[in-house]
C-alpha positions in Angstrom: -7.9 21.2 5.9 -4.4 20.1 6.1 -2.7 20.2 2.7 -1.1 16.9 2.0 -0.3 14.9 -0.9 -3.6 13.2 -1.1 -5.2 16.5 -0.7 -3.3 17.9 -3.7 -4.4 14.8 -5.7 -7.9 15.2 -4.8 -8.1 19.0 -5.8 -6.3 18.1 -9.4 -8.7 15.3 -9.8 -11.8 17.5 -9.0 -10.4 20.3 -11.2 -10.0 17.8 -14.2 -13.5 16.5 -13.5 -15.3 19.7 -13.4 -13.6 20.7 -16.6 -14.6 17.5 -18.5 -18.1 18.0 -17.0 -18.4 21.7 -18.1 -16.7 21.2 -21.7 -19.6 18.7 -22.2 -22.4 20.3 -20.6 -21.8 23.8 -22.2 -21.2 22.2 -25.6 -24.0 21.5 -28.0 -23.4 17.7 -28.0 -23.4 15.6 -24.7 -22.1 12.2 -25.1 -22.3 9.9 -22.5 -18.9 8.1 -23.3 -17.2 11.5 -23.1 -19.3 12.6 -19.8 -18.2 9.3 -18.2 -14.6 10.2 -17.7 -15.4 13.3 -16.1 -17.8 12.0 -13.5 -15.5 9.4 -12.6 -12.6 12.0 -12.0 -15.1 14.1 -10.0 -16.2 11.0 -7.9 -12.6 9.9 -7.4 -11.5 13.5 -6.5 -14.2 13.7 -3.7 -13.4 10.3 -2.3 -9.7 11.2 -2.2 -10.3 14.6 -0.4 -12.4 13.1 2.2 -10.5 10.0 2.7 -13.1 7.2 2.3 -11.0 5.2 -0.3 -9.6 2.0 0.6 -10.0 -0.2 3.8 -8.5 -1.2 7.1 -6.3 -3.4 5.1 -5.1 -1.3 2.6 -3.9 2.5 2.2 -4.8 4.1 -0.8 -3.9 8.0 -1.7 -3.3 8.4 2.0 -0.7 8.0 5.0 -1.5 5.7 7.9 -0.8 2.7 9.8 -2.2 -0.7 8.8 -4.5 -2.2 11.0 -3.3 -5.8 12.2 -6.4 -7.2 13.8 -6.6 -9.9 11.2 -2.7 -10.5 10.5 -2.9 -13.0 7.8 -4.7 -11.0 5.1 -3.2 -9.3 2.1 -2.3 -5.9 3.1 -1.8 -3.3 0.1 -0.3 0.2 0.0 -1.2 1.8 -3.5 -0.2 5.4 -4.2 0.3 6.0 -0.6 2.7 5.8 2.3 1.9 3.1 5.0 3.2 1.2 8.0 2.9 -2.5 9.1 4.1 -2.7 12.7 4.1 -6.3 13.8 5.4 -5.5 17.2 2.0 -5.8 18.7 1.6 -9.1 17.2 1.8 -12.0 19.5 0.1 -15.3 18.6 1.4 -17.3 15.7 -0.5 -20.0 13.8 1.4 -22.4 11.8 0.7 -22.5 8.0 -0.4 -18.8 8.1 1.2 -16.5 5.7 1.1 -12.5 5.4 1.2 -10.8 2.0 2.3 -7.1 1.7 2.1 -5.2 -1.8 3.4 -1.8 -2.4 2.4 -0.3 -5.7 3.4 3.2 -6.6 4.0 3.9 -2.9 6.4 3.8 0.2 6.0 1.5 3.0 7.7 0.4 6.2 7.6 -3.0 7.9 8.5 -3.2 11.7 9.5 -6.9 12.8 8.6 -8.3 16.4 12.1 -9.4 17.6 10.2 -12.3 19.7 8.6 -13.7 16.5 10.8 -15.9 14.0 10.0 -14.5 10.6 10.9 -15.5 7.0 10.6 -12.8 4.4 10.1 -13.4 0.8 10.9 -10.3 -1.1 10.5 -9.3 -4.5 10.6 -5.7 -6.6 9.8 -4.5 -10.2 11.4 -1.2 -10.7 11.4 -0.4 -7.0 13.6 -0.5 -3.8 13.5 -3.0 -1.0 15.7 -2.2 2.1 16.1 -5.1 4.3 18.3 -5.2 7.4 21.5 -6.7 5.9 20.5 -6.4 2.0 19.0 -4.1 -0.5 17.4 -5.0 -3.7 17.0 -2.3 -6.2 15.2 -2.1 -9.9 14.4 -5.8 -10.4 15.1 -8.6 -8.2 14.1 -10.9 -5.3 15.3 -12.2 -2.0 14.9 -14.1 1.1 15.5 -13.0 4.6 15.2 -14.8 7.7 15.1 -13.5 11.1 14.9 -15.0 14.5 15.6 -18.8 15.6 13.4 -20.7 13.0 13.1 -24.6 14.0 11.6 -27.3 12.1 8.0 -28.1 13.2 7.6 -24.7 15.3 5.4 -21.8 13.8 7.2 -18.9 12.2 5.8 -16.1 10.4 5.9 -16.3 6.6 5.8 -12.9 4.8 5.6 -12.3 1.1 6.3 -9.0 -0.1 5.9 -7.5 -3.7 7.1 -3.8 -4.5 6.2 -2.4 -7.8 7.4 1.3 -8.7 7.8 1.8 -5.1 9.7 1.5 -1.8 9.5 -0.7 1.3 11.9 -0.8 4.2 12.0 -3.4 6.6 13.5 -2.8 10.3 13.8 -5.0 13.4 12.3 -3.1 16.5 
């Protein structure tokens, strides 16, 4: 097994869960409300170690590229490192939006130079790095990329960063 941050987090959660379980099992009294956090931590630790947490539209306790088979769905990066690569995105439907949330994590968004894009970005206690500006701590901004014309479809992206970092780059 490769030792990564998610493996270390899983091991810590496993140890905490086992300690809580042993403390309750070896003691005289067994209280369900005291046993419950140990069981939850144990299960969470196992899930983190074996990577079964999250879905194809989100990254949780892991590091991976987010699937774009359904690009107009909310994408989440939580306690993780993720990448959203829009260079493979070819078709645009007007009126469709994409939402990317980074919470206690790090993300990278790669824009397709062929697709006109409007990015609405906001951060709370985080960092947003756009090609022409950076927003740190608390703030919001709008970034336009490509030739955006009235009546023509464009990609509308809403980005939210909370206690994390998100970098936007042009391919």
